[in-house]
N, C-alpha and C positions, 0 to 999 in steps of 0.2 A: 502493499498499498503507502510505504515510503517514498519506494521508487516512483510509481506512478503520479505520486504529485508531485515532486521533482521535474518529472518530464513534461507535467503541465505547465509547470511556472516557467522552463526553458521555454515551452512553445510559444506561451504569451509573449515574454520577453523580445523573442525572435522575431514574432508578428510586429511587436511595438517597432522596433527597430527597421523593420521593411517599410512599415505605414509612413514612418519618422521621415525614413531616407525618399520615399517616394512621393512625400507632401514636399520635399525641400527641392526636389529634381522639379517637382510641378512648378514651385516658386520662380524657379530660373527662366527667364524673358530673354532670348538671344536677341543681340543687337540687330541692326539691318546696317550695310553699307552701301551708300548710294553713290559715290564719288572720291575720284583724290585726285588733287590739282598741285602742280601740275600732273599728266598722265604721262608722263615720258622724260626720261634723262638720259644726259651721258654719262658711263660708268669711270671717268679720271674726275668726276667732282663729287664729293658728298651733295644730298639734291634734297634741301627744307621742301614737305608736301604736305597739305593738309586734306584730310580725312571729315568727311561728312555722310552722315546717315542719323541713325535713331537709336534710344538704348544704351549710350555709352556709359558706362559707371566707373566710379570709383570707391575704394576701399582705404579710410584711413590715410588719403593720400595719393594710393598707391593707382597710378591709371592701368587702364588696359594695356597688353600686349598687342604688338600691330607686327605683323608680318608680310614679306613679298617672298609666295613660295616658302622654302626653307630657311630663307634668311631674317633673321629679327631685323627690327627698325630700330633705330637708336632716339635718346633725346625725346620720347615720346610725352606727350602731355596734353592731360585733360581737360580742354577747355570748357565744355557743358555737356550735355547729354546727348547733343547733334555734333561737334565739332572736338576733332582729334588734331594735333601736329606731331609732326615727328621728323625723321631725318632718315633717306634710303642711303646708304654707307657707299662709296665708292669700291670699284672692286668687282660688283656683280658680275656674272656672265650674260653677255647680250642675252637678249631675249623677251619674251611675253609672259607675264606673271598675274597667276592670281593674290588677291588682296586678301587675310584674313586678320580680323578683330575676335580676341577672345577678353571679356570683362573678368575683373576678379574672383566673381561666383562661377566663373564657369561656362555663363553663355559667350555663344559664338554665332560668329557673323562673317560671311565671305563675299567677293566680289570676282566673279570670274573673268580671266583678261584684263584686269584693271589696271596695269603698267607695265611699258616698254620700257625695258633699259637698251640704250642706243649703244654703240661700239666708241669710245674717245679715247680708250688708252692706247698712246703710239699714232694717233691721231688728229690732225687738223680738223676743228670745228669753229662755228662761230658760237654755240651756246645762244641766249638771249639776247646778244650782243645788238640791237637792232638801233637803227639812226644811220647818221652821216651825213652827206652833202647831195641834196639833190638839186642839180643843175636845170633840170628842163623835165617838164611835165607834159605828154601828148595823151589824147582821147582819141579812142579808136571812133572811127565816122559812124555812124547810123546804131553804135555798139557802147553809150557811156560806161559800162560795167568793164569793158576793156581798158585799162590804164596801164599809160607806159611812164617810164622813170630813169632817167639818165644820171647814175652818181658818180658825180667829179671822180675820177680817178680809179675807179672802179668797175664800171661797166653798168648794162642796162638791164634793170627789174619791168616785172610785169604783173599786173594784177586782172583777175576775171570777175573778181566780185565786190566792182567799186571800191577798191584799195582796203579790204580786211585783210588780204592774205596777198603776200608776194613772191614771185618767184625769180632766181637770177639767170638770166636766158644768154649774156653774153659778156666775156670777161677781158676781151679785145677793143679797152675805152676809145684810144684812138683821139677825135676830137670830142668837143662839148656836144654839140647838137645832132640830133639824127630826125625824119622825116619819115611822117607817114604816108602813103602814098593817097590822096582823095577820091582816086576813081577806083582803086584796089584795095578796101580798107586792111587787107592783110597782108597786105606789101609795105615794108619797112627799108628805107635807106640810112646806111649807117658808114661814115667816113672814118676809116679806121688809120692807124699810124703807117699801114703798107697799100693803101688802095680803098677804093669807094667798094661795097659789098650789099647786097641787095638778099633779104628774106621774103617768101611767098606763103609764110605759114606763121605770123606775127612772133618770129623772131626764135623759132625754134632751130631753126639753120640756116645756114648764110652761105651767099655764092657770091665769088667775086665779079665785079662787071669791067674793070680795068684796076689797073695798078700805075700807066704812064699815062702820059699828057697823050694825043693822036700824033704826035711826031716824033715821039719815042722818049721826049725829056721826062725827067722828074719833076714832081711836084709838092708841094708845102702847105698845111693848112688849107685842104679843099672843101667845100658844102656844096650838096647837090641841093637843084630845087626844081619842084615837078609843078608844072601849070596846073592850077584849078581850071582849064578852060581847054585843055586838052592833053589826053592821055595819054598820047605818044611824045609827048613835047617835054623835054628834060635840059635842064640848064647845069654848070659845073664851074665852080668859083675857084680861085686859086689865087692867094695873096705871096704864094713862092715860100713861105717859110720864113725861118730865120735863113736859108740859105740859098745856093742860087738856083733853086729849082723855078719850072714855067711859071709863069703869073698871066694871070686874065680870065678869059670865061670861054669855056667851049657849050657847046650845045645838040642834041640829039632829037631827031623827030622820028625813030623808031624804036622806043622805050629803052635806050641805052645801048641798043647794039651798036651803033657805029657813031662817031662823034666828029664836028668839027671845028675847029677852031675861028672862032670869031674874030678878025682882025682888027676891028674899032680897037677892041678891048687888050691887044697883045702886049705883054711887059706891063701892064698896070693891076696893081695889085687888088685884084677885087675881093671883099669877102662876104659881101650880101647883096640879097637881090629880093625885090617885093612885085608883085604882079596888081595889075589893075582888079579890082573888084567886079569888075563888069565888063569892062573895055580888053578884048582879050590882043590886042596891037599895043598895049600899053606896057610898059615896067620900069621902073627904075631900079640903081643898084648902088650902093656904097662901098666906098675904097678903105683901107687900110692909111691912105695917105690923106682923109679926109675930103676926098670930093663925091661928088652927085652926076650920072649920068643918065640919061633918060631913051628910051625906045619908043617908038611910033610905028613902029612894023615888025611887031611880034620876036622881039629881039635879035633881027638880024644887023639893024645897023646904031649905035650909040653916038649922042648927044652930049656932049658935057654940059651941067647947067651951072648955076650960081653956088661957089663953096659954100657952104655953112660953117658957124664959129666951131669947127670940131676937127682934133687932130686925127683920130682914128675913128671910121665908123662900125660900130658893132651891131647897130639894128638898124633897119630903115622899114616902113611901112607903109601902107595906105590907111585912111580912116574910111571905110567901108560904107559911112554912111555920109560922109560928104566929099564931094567929086571934087578930084583935083589937091585936097591936102592928104602930105607925105610931113609925117613925122621923122626924126632922125636922133638916136642916140648914141654916145661916146664909147668904145669900145671898153669893155670891161674897169679898170681903176680909170681910164683918162678922164669920164664924165662928161655932161652936157646933154642938155637936151632942147630940141630946136623943133617949129613945124614949117612948113608953108603950105599957102592958100590958095596960090594964083595960078598954079600949073606948070609955071616955067620955071619955079625956085629965083625968083629975080629978089625975093625978100623971105629973109628968116626971122622966125619971132622966138627969141629965148623963151624957154621954160623952165623956172625953177621950184620943183617941189621939196621945198628946202631942203635936203641936199642931196642932191641930183647923179652923184657919182653911181656910176655901177648899176646903171639901170639892165634887168636882166630880162625884161617883156613889156611890151607894151599892147593892150586889147581894148578894145572898143565892143559899148553893148548898144551904141546911140552916139548920133550924130555929136551931143555933148557927153556922153559919159563914158570917162576914162579910166580903167586900172594901170598903176605899174608895179611892175617889182623890184625892190631896191634893197641889193645885198646887204648893206648895215644896218635901213631903218625898217626891213621889211616893206609892207603894202601899200600905196597910197590910192584915192578914187577921185578923180573931180569929176562933177556935175554939170559943169561950164566950158567943154573943150581946153580944159588946161590952164584956166584964169585962177582958181585957187584949187587947195587941196584938201583930203582928211584924210587921216591914218585909215590904213585897212588892214585887216589880215592878224594872225597872233602875234602881237608885238611883244618881245623885243628881240625876237628869235630870225631877222632879216627874212629878206626873201629874194630867191634865184629866179621864180618862174611864177606866175598864174595861171591857171587852167580850167575851162568852163565852156559848157555847150551854150549856142541861143536860145533852144527848147526850154533850158530848165537854168535861170541864173542863180538859183537858190543855193544850185551844188556846187562849189569851186575847191579847187586843189590848189596849195599853194605849196612850195618845197624852199628849203630852209639848210641850215650848213648845223644843225644840232640834232633834229628829232628826222630830220630827214623830209617826212610827208604830214601836213595837217589839212581836214578836211571839214567844211561848214556845208548843213544842208539849211540856213536859214539865210540865207546871203551875209553872209560874214557879222553874224552877232554872236553867234558860240562857231568854237574852232575843236575839234579831237585829233590827239598824232593818232595817223595808220600807218604803223610802219611794222607790223607783225610781218616778220621775214625780208624785211629790208635791211639784210646786212651790209651796210656800206659804211662803216667806220674803220678806216684806214690804223691801223698800228703803227706808233713812232718808235716804241721800244717794249721788252719784255723782258722779264728777270723769273729767276727762281732760283732753288738752293739744291745743286747739282743737276736738276733736270729743267724742261720748260713746264710750267705749271701753268701760264696762262694761256686762255683761246684764244686764237688768233683773229681778229676781227678783221676777216676778209671772207668771203660767201664761200660756203662748202662746195669745195669741186673747184675752186676756182686758184691762177696760178699766183704765186708770191710776186712781188718785185723790190 
C-alpha cells in the first residue's frame, strides 16, 4: 500500500511539471521579423543594421540574439518591441542569408533570404559613397524618366526612374559635354579624349564615329552638334586644345558617315554652336578667342559678327521665344554674360546676375523667363529677360546645369559639385538629393594600417586614374 501511495504522489508531481512546462511554452509568443536595413553590405567592413518587426523582448537588459545563418551579429541593442540595432561583422562569406531573432524567453522568429553579403575583400568597391560633381544633365526626349548625368573626371551615369537610382555607363570621360540626338532619343554622342563616339542604346555600348579630322589631322577639345531640324545634319567643332591640332568646323549630311571641312572656319578655334529654334538656315557659333559667327545658309558659309566683350565663349544660345535674341556666356572661370537682340550682333548688352562667373547653363521657359546655373552660387531665375535676378535652387551647393522639359516645369534637376544631383517637383520651392548609385566622388588620397582599408570613391568596375 505504501508503494502505491508513493507511485501516485510521483505521478501527480510529474503531471504538474508537465502541465507547468506546457503552460510556460504556451505563454512564449514568438517575434516576427519584417525587414533589415540595409539589406546588403560588402564583407570587408562591419555593417550597422536596423531590424524591424514585432514582439522583440528584453530580460533585465539582455537583448535578443540575432544571427545571419550561423553567424551571430554583434552589438545587438533592444530599442523597443519593434526595433533592434546590430552589427554584421566583416569577413562573412558572400551569399544570401536568413535572419533569425531569438528572444531571451526562447521565442524565435526568422526571415528567409533577408540579407546579402557582397564580396569586398580584395576588391575595389564604392560602398555608399554617393555624390560628386555633376557637370551636365540631359533628359531623354519623350521619356522624362530617363535622365543622363555627366560626372566631371569620372564618366556618364543614367537613371531610368527619374533620378531615384543611377547606373554608371561609361568611364572614358573625355570632354565635359555629351549630346542626345533629338530625332533618335536612344542615340547619344560623346566626345572622348581619343575620338567622337556614338551609342544607339542609351549608352550601354559605344562605337567610334571618327578619331581624326577629315584630312587626317588630329584635333583637340571637340564637340558634336546635332541639328534639331534635320536628322542627317551634324556639325563638329574643335578649338585645337592645348596642342597643334586642327581647329575649325566640319559638317556631315549623312548622320556622321562622311565629313567635310567648312573652309570659312578653317584655323578658327570653334568651341560652341547653336541652331535657330525655327529657321533651319540660321545658326550662330562662338570661339575660344571670343568671336561670334553667323550662318544663314544652313552652315555652309559663316560671317563674323560684332565681337562681344568676352574673352572665351563657353555658351552661345538663342532665346527660342524671341526672334533674333542670342545670349553668350564666358567659358568656365573667365566669366561674362551678354545678349544681343538685333539679329546682326551690332550691340551687346551686359547682363550680370550678381556674380556671373562660370555660367554652366542658360535655359528659357518663356520670352522673359530665364534660368542660369552658376558654379559658385547655384541657380538664378529672371522673369524680365535678364534685367533682374533671384536665387534659384538648393543654395549654397552651386550649380553646373539645370535640366527640365517644357511639358512639366514643376520637375527640374540641378547638378552640383557636392551631392551631385538634386531634384524639385514643385517648381523649385523644395529640393531633394537624388544620388543613389551616383558614385562620382574622386578620391584624393587613401590611408591604411599595413593595408588599404578605404573604399575607392570611383564607380565599381571603372578604371582608376
